[in-house]
N, C-alpha and C positions, 0 to 999 in steps of 0.2 A: 553549269560547267564548273568543275573544280570546287564544288561546295564541300565544306567540311561539316561533319556532324559528330556528335558525341552520343554513344549508345547509352551511357549511364551518366546522368546528370543529377546532382543533388546540391541543395543549398547547405553550406557548412556554417557553423556558428562563427561568423566573422573569420578571423584567422587565429582562432583559439587553438590551444594545444589539443583539446578534445576533438574539435572539428577536423583538424589536420590529421590527427591520429586515426580518425575514422576513414579518411581518404587513403592513408597509407595502408590500413588494414584491408580496405577494398582492393587496392592495387596488388598487395601480396596475395590475396585470395584469387586474383586473376593471373598469378604467375610471376609477379615481379620478384626477382632474386635478390639476395643479400648483396649490397654494393660494396666495392672496395674503397670507394672514395665518393664524397658528396660535394656538390657545388650548390650553395643555397643563395637565396635572394634577400635574406635578412627579415623575412616576414615574422611578425610577432607570433610566438608560439611554435614556430617551425623547428627551431633547434631542440626544444624540449620534447616535441612530438617525435622527432627523429631519434633522439637519445632513448626514448621509451621503447622504440621498436628496434633500433640498431645501435645499442650502446657501444661506444668505442670506435665507431667508424669515423675516420678523419673527415673533416668538413672544412671548406673555406668559403668565404663570401665571394660571390661572382664579381669579377673585376669591374664590370659596368656599374653594379650597385655600390661597390666600394668607392669608385670614382664619384658617383653622385653624392654619396655620404660625405666624402671629403669636401666637395664643393659646397655642399649645404652648410657645413660648419666652419669652413675657413673664411677669413676676411677676403673681400673681393680683390684686394691688392695682391693676394697670394694665389689666386685661381690659376694663373698661367703656370706657376711652378708645381701645381697639383695635377696638371693634366698628364696623361700617360703618353 
């Protein structure tokens, strides 16, 4: 009941630009249209893979991932002031 499955699954080369580019090419081949705006998670290689496919599309870091990054780099005494 309620099981999810993926009809196309492949192992990508870590989170490299080339591996993510292949995933994007596959999605485009299956009908993904040109986006007006992108929200990304900061994965290594993602921004360059997206730029290679959709150069000039505005992108921003997901607010949850931005929050986690701030907390990971801020001293613990400043964590309360970094929270959304």
